[in-house]
Steps between C-alpha positions, in 0.01 A plus 500: 500500500243331277662413167182471299180702495180366347312770309126451446313697238140553613228608258128464440186711473373738766303343786655154455696498826854611416520713816425197721772301324751784538426523873590131529828568317578769759408267790754251359768770521480598135524845345218636283549743212177671391578626149215754501642649820853494353384694192304756704801552727724551196252755359541699821878496535680365190627798301604286202151352468336843538728646233428212262123543544509875439733460203244263347169656606576866575460690832333283765562680831232598747516802734727305739747428220410130497392295199122539459380142446152611391647730237723219378201266488296749298781517243553126452171318555332614179810435291627138462843610375556738792379234743751256348777759546399555863498126569853464361634792707322387819597137451867578443523707819299250707704198385826680576384595851364148562839353406667737748258397777553129431877546511467677835293213642755247371779687676299489824471122466122492452397161358165595344367800307175555312442742213136611483415628151173494306701532174765246605459279194526785247814647652867410560406456869409137429865429412603605852287221651584138577131407507195692372173446681147594387238569767151465351143480631147467357373834367197510734724462804738769374210743447381449858853548639555820301163639616581421864854633477435824312136577578399518134181386327460153352468652154831685531669195649391292199639767265834476680503120479401486132764757406780270614663209321343156537605240757617284208751767399660501845488122543652428158783746556603387851688201636255440783137588575315560827120497471330700774142376530517488881218646706736601782820702462667278760443190286659662195789629712580142604497385136720792399749428778517131409568579133772753576666257742494223239659732240771594751570133569535428129755779463700409807549142379 
């Protein structure tokens, strides 16, 4: 049984290369917790979260009886106070579930876990991490990656990039930074693997 588990907090803007880094974590035997996926899963099956949302925002069910995310979005996105309330409710449920997942991995003896969260630095999730790591990349490169990945126009890709927080925000808030200006994914994957291995070595010693 592994006595200690190193928990990495991974954050950074879209198109920077977080997915490549997370794949390297998995190749090293680590567990990955995608907080967006955790929240969406909770929306589907967590009765306490569903009740809390409907108590705050009114009826939200679709014809299947599930929470209608578009309806919820329509309610909160034009209203800063309602959006703040939603963030608190979502964050509380996501942090609780993330803690449960981490505890399960610890019990299994897994030595490495990564929490992937765009809002890592604004949430209590950061306190669950031993090391926080920002993945950043030049804006032009991110635009090209988003266009290739999602099949959207350059104009829309730039809107997505400009809507997010700056690289400086992520870099200032994190313990470590990984700059992805590599032309080839394989090159960045090697850099990501080397950094994760060095962090693991530091925590084993």
